C-alpha positions as CSV (number, residue, x, y, z in Angstrom):
1,M,-49.0,318.4,124.3
2,T,-46.4,316.6,122.8
3,K,-43.9,314.9,125.2
4,R,-40.0,314.3,124.7
5,E,-39.8,310.6,124.2
6,I,-37.0,309.3,126.4
7,K,-35.6,305.4,125.2
8,V,-34.3,303.8,128.2
9,A,-33.3,300.5,128.1
10,H,-32.9,297.6,129.9
11,S,-32.3,293.6,130.6
12,P,-35.1,291.5,130.6
13,D,-34.1,290.3,134.6
14,S,-36.3,290.5,137.7
15,D,-34.1,293.2,139.6
16,D,-34.7,295.5,136.8
17,A,-37.9,294.9,136.2
18,F,-38.2,295.8,139.5
19,M,-37.1,299.2,139.5
20,F,-38.5,300.2,136.5
21,Y,-42.5,299.1,137.4
22,G,-43.3,302.9,138.6
23,L,-42.4,304.1,135.2
24,A,-43.1,301.5,132.8
25,T,-46.6,300.7,134.0
26,D,-47.5,304.9,134.0
27,K,-47.7,304.7,138.0
28,L,-45.7,308.1,137.9
29,D,-46.9,311.2,135.7
30,T,-44.2,312.4,134.5
31,G,-45.7,315.3,132.8
32,D,-43.5,316.2,129.0
33,L,-41.9,313.3,129.3
34,H,-42.2,309.9,127.8
35,F,-40.3,307.1,128.7
36,S,-40.6,304.2,126.1
37,H,-39.2,300.9,127.2
38,V,-36.2,298.4,125.4
39,L,-35.4,295.1,126.9
40,K,-32.4,293.4,125.8
41,D,-29.9,291.4,127.2
42,I,-27.0,293.2,129.0
43,Q,-24.4,291.8,126.8
44,S,-25.9,293.4,124.0
45,L,-26.7,296.5,125.6
46,N,-23.1,297.0,126.3
47,Q,-22.8,296.4,122.3
48,I,-25.0,299.0,121.9
49,A,-23.8,301.6,124.0
50,M,-20.3,301.2,122.3
51,T,-21.6,301.7,119.0
52,T,-24.9,303.5,117.8
53,Q,-26.0,305.1,121.2
54,E,-29.4,304.7,120.4
55,Y,-30.7,304.7,124.1
56,D,-30.9,307.6,126.0
57,V,-30.4,305.8,129.0
58,T,-29.2,302.9,129.3
59,A,-28.3,299.5,132.0
60,V,-24.8,298.5,131.2
61,S,-21.6,296.6,133.0
62,F,-19.1,298.8,134.8
63,H,-16.5,297.3,132.5
64,A,-18.5,298.6,129.7
65,Y,-18.1,301.9,130.9
66,A,-14.6,302.4,130.1
67,Y,-15.4,302.4,126.4
68,I,-18.4,304.5,126.2
69,S,-17.4,307.3,129.2
70,D,-17.4,309.9,126.4
71,N,-20.8,309.4,124.9
72,Y,-22.4,308.1,128.4
73,A,-22.3,309.5,132.2
74,L,-23.5,307.6,135.3
75,L,-26.8,308.2,136.7
76,P,-26.6,308.4,140.2
77,H,-28.9,305.9,140.6
78,G,-29.9,302.2,139.5
79,A,-26.8,300.3,140.4
80,S,-26.7,296.8,141.1
81,I,-23.4,296.5,143.5
82,G,-22.7,293.5,146.3
83,D,-21.1,294.2,149.2
84,G,-19.7,290.6,149.4
85,Y,-21.3,289.1,147.5
86,G,-21.1,288.8,143.6
87,P,-20.8,286.5,140.2
88,L,-20.1,283.0,141.2
89,V,-17.8,280.5,139.7
90,V,-19.4,276.9,140.0
91,A,-18.1,273.3,138.9
92,R,-19.4,270.0,138.6
93,E,-16.6,268.5,141.0
94,P,-14.9,270.8,143.7
95,F,-11.5,272.5,143.6
96,L,-9.4,275.5,144.7
97,A,-9.9,279.2,143.6
98,S,-6.2,278.7,142.7
99,E,-6.7,276.3,140.0
100,L,-8.9,278.3,137.9
101,K,-5.7,279.4,135.7
102,N,-6.1,275.8,134.6
103,K,-10.0,275.3,133.4
104,R,-11.6,276.5,131.0
105,I,-14.4,278.7,131.8
106,A,-18.0,279.8,130.8
107,I,-18.4,283.5,130.5
108,P,-21.2,286.0,130.3
109,G,-19.9,288.1,127.6
110,K,-16.3,289.9,128.0
111,L,-17.8,293.2,128.9
112,T,-19.5,292.0,131.6
113,S,-18.4,293.0,135.0
114,A,-18.4,289.8,136.0
115,F,-15.5,288.9,132.9
116,L,-13.6,291.7,134.5
117,A,-13.6,290.9,138.4
118,L,-12.5,286.7,137.1
119,S,-9.4,288.2,135.4
120,L,-8.8,290.6,138.1
121,H,-8.4,287.3,140.2
122,T,-7.5,285.1,137.5
123,P,-5.3,286.8,135.0
124,G,-5.1,285.1,131.5
125,F,-7.8,282.3,132.5
126,E,-8.9,279.9,129.2
127,Y,-12.8,281.3,128.4
128,G,-15.6,280.2,126.1
129,V,-18.5,283.0,125.8
130,E,-21.8,282.2,126.1
131,D,-25.8,282.6,126.4
132,F,-25.7,283.6,130.6
133,Q,-28.9,281.3,130.4
134,S,-27.2,278.3,129.0
135,I,-23.8,278.5,131.1
136,I,-25.1,276.0,133.8
137,D,-26.3,273.4,131.2
138,L,-22.7,273.7,129.5
139,V,-20.9,273.0,132.6
140,I,-23.3,270.0,133.7
141,A,-23.1,268.9,130.3
142,G,-18.9,268.9,130.7
143,K,-18.7,271.4,127.5
144,Y,-16.7,273.9,130.2
145,D,-14.4,272.7,133.5
146,A,-16.7,276.0,135.0
147,G,-19.1,278.4,134.9
148,L,-19.4,282.8,135.4
149,L,-22.7,282.9,136.7
150,I,-24.7,286.0,137.0
151,H,-28.2,287.1,137.5
152,E,-30.2,283.7,139.7
153,G,-27.6,281.0,138.8
154,Q,-26.1,282.5,141.8
155,L,-28.9,281.4,144.1
156,T,-30.0,278.3,141.9
157,Y,-26.5,276.2,140.9
158,H,-26.3,273.8,144.3
159,E,-29.8,272.9,142.4
160,D,-28.2,271.6,139.7
161,G,-25.4,269.2,141.8
162,L,-22.5,272.4,141.5
163,N,-20.0,273.1,143.9
164,K,-18.8,277.0,144.1
165,I,-15.6,277.4,143.6
166,V,-15.1,281.1,144.5
167,D,-18.1,284.4,145.2
168,L,-16.3,287.0,143.2
169,G,-17.5,289.6,145.6
170,E,-16.8,287.9,148.6
171,W,-12.6,288.2,147.4
172,W,-13.8,291.8,146.3
173,L,-14.0,292.7,149.3
174,K,-11.6,291.1,151.3
175,E,-9.2,292.5,148.8
176,T,-10.3,295.9,149.1
177,G,-12.6,296.2,151.8
178,L,-14.9,297.9,149.3
179,P,-18.4,296.2,147.5
180,L,-18.2,295.2,144.1
181,P,-20.2,296.9,141.2
182,M,-21.5,295.0,138.5
183,G,-24.1,297.5,136.3
184,G,-25.4,301.3,136.2
185,N,-27.8,303.0,134.8
186,A,-25.6,305.6,132.2
187,I,-27.3,309.0,130.5
188,K,-26.2,310.3,127.3
189,R,-24.1,313.2,127.5
190,D,-25.4,315.1,124.4
191,L,-29.2,315.1,126.5
192,G,-27.8,318.4,128.1
193,A,-27.5,318.7,131.8
194,E,-31.6,320.3,132.7
195,L,-33.1,316.8,130.6
196,Q,-30.4,314.7,132.4
197,Q,-31.5,316.4,135.8
198,R,-35.3,315.8,134.5
199,V,-34.8,312.0,133.6
200,S,-32.9,311.4,136.1
201,H,-35.3,312.7,139.2
202,W,-38.2,310.3,137.1
203,L,-35.9,307.3,137.2
204,H,-35.0,307.9,141.2
205,R,-38.9,307.9,141.6
206,S,-39.2,305.0,140.0
207,I,-37.0,303.4,142.2
208,Q,-38.4,304.4,145.5
209,F,-42.0,303.7,143.8
210,S,-40.8,300.2,143.9
211,L,-39.7,300.5,147.1
212,D,-42.3,301.8,148.5
213,N,-44.7,298.9,147.0
214,R,-42.4,295.9,147.0
215,E,-45.1,293.4,146.7
216,D,-47.1,295.0,144.0
217,A,-43.8,295.7,141.3
218,L,-42.1,292.0,142.9
219,N,-45.7,291.0,141.1
220,Y,-45.0,292.7,138.2
221,A,-41.5,291.7,138.2
222,M,-42.2,288.0,138.3
223,Q,-43.2,287.9,134.7
224,F,-39.5,288.4,134.0
225,A,-38.1,286.1,136.5
226,R,-38.0,282.8,133.9
227,D,-40.2,280.3,136.1
228,M,-38.1,281.0,139.5
229,P,-40.0,280.7,142.4
230,T,-41.7,283.8,143.9
231,E,-39.4,282.8,147.2
232,T,-36.4,283.2,145.0
233,A,-36.6,286.2,142.8
234,D,-37.8,288.1,146.0
235,K,-34.5,287.5,147.7
236,F,-33.1,288.1,144.3
237,V,-33.9,291.1,143.7
238,A,-33.3,291.9,147.2
239,M,-29.5,291.2,146.1
240,W,-29.3,293.7,143.6
241,V,-32.0,296.5,144.6
242,N,-31.1,298.3,147.4
243,D,-30.2,301.2,149.4
244,S,-27.3,301.5,146.9
245,T,-29.5,301.4,144.0
246,L,-31.1,304.6,145.0
247,G,-28.3,306.4,145.9
248,Y,-24.6,305.0,145.4
249,T,-22.7,305.4,149.0
250,E,-19.0,306.8,148.9
251,R,-17.9,302.9,149.1
252,D,-19.8,301.9,146.2
253,K,-18.3,304.7,143.9
254,Q,-14.7,304.1,145.3
255,G,-15.5,300.7,144.3
256,V,-16.2,301.5,141.0
257,Q,-13.5,303.6,140.4
258,L,-10.8,301.0,141.6
259,L,-12.4,298.4,139.9
260,L,-11.6,300.1,137.0
261,D,-8.5,301.4,137.9
262,E,-7.7,297.6,138.3
263,G,-8.7,296.7,135.5
264,F,-6.1,299.2,133.4
265,R,-3.5,298.4,135.7
266,K,-3.7,294.8,135.0
267,G,-4.3,295.3,131.0
268,V,-8.1,294.1,130.7
269,I,-8.9,297.8,129.9
270,P,-7.2,299.6,128.1
271,N,-7.5,302.8,128.6
272,K,-7.5,304.7,132.3
273,V,-11.2,305.7,133.3
274,A,-12.7,308.6,135.7
275,V,-16.3,307.5,136.5
276,E,-18.4,310.6,136.1
277,F,-22.4,311.0,137.9
278,V,-24.7,313.0,136.6
């Protein structure tokens, strides 16, 4: 039987690895569909989705979705959404969040939702784009006044003697009453409705399989945990693979739309975007 290949791209992080465990390790019989996996950092995935659209399904930052919505729709699952927590701004010395406008901040990419959220919190701040894995070291070395942390740095920054200036998910919840959406899975519009539905079914099954087989999925994800202790990786995965990952709640959907609406209103995003789910 000739199988239809579906190219799925996601980041080489423990939370993404966890949710794709069932598919990536052939634990699910997907019939005439074959899922091939490509691992790239989220900033690269955002750029590829904007330019060459080479993947059928791709993890994207919700900020980047504003630029790819003509070619991709959001899948109704696979999201990373923080309810009362999110990306952190950290610094060597403590200072008030209101002082961020006078600081130079290392960011992990202009298309990340973390950058969008910080731009809404502190419009017009000075920044430099750096690899997300090097931001803590650059702040420690004094190359930047502060750093915007995504991924596991959110849990480990204090081990390096850094101070939290603001938790953007906490701030967003206070401002809006909504969770702060970071990233989701998007699917190509030109696959057509029937194939989109079939692909969506198996991706949802993979997330459910991982949650049902948590210990095995976590053991698999540990190879992508960048030397994190198992306990830290477990906590990180629990933060970003949860009930909202299985399916967006109405609050989650409102959070996505409001984040993009506010980005447009404040001039960070050039066009108004209507969020559309398969």
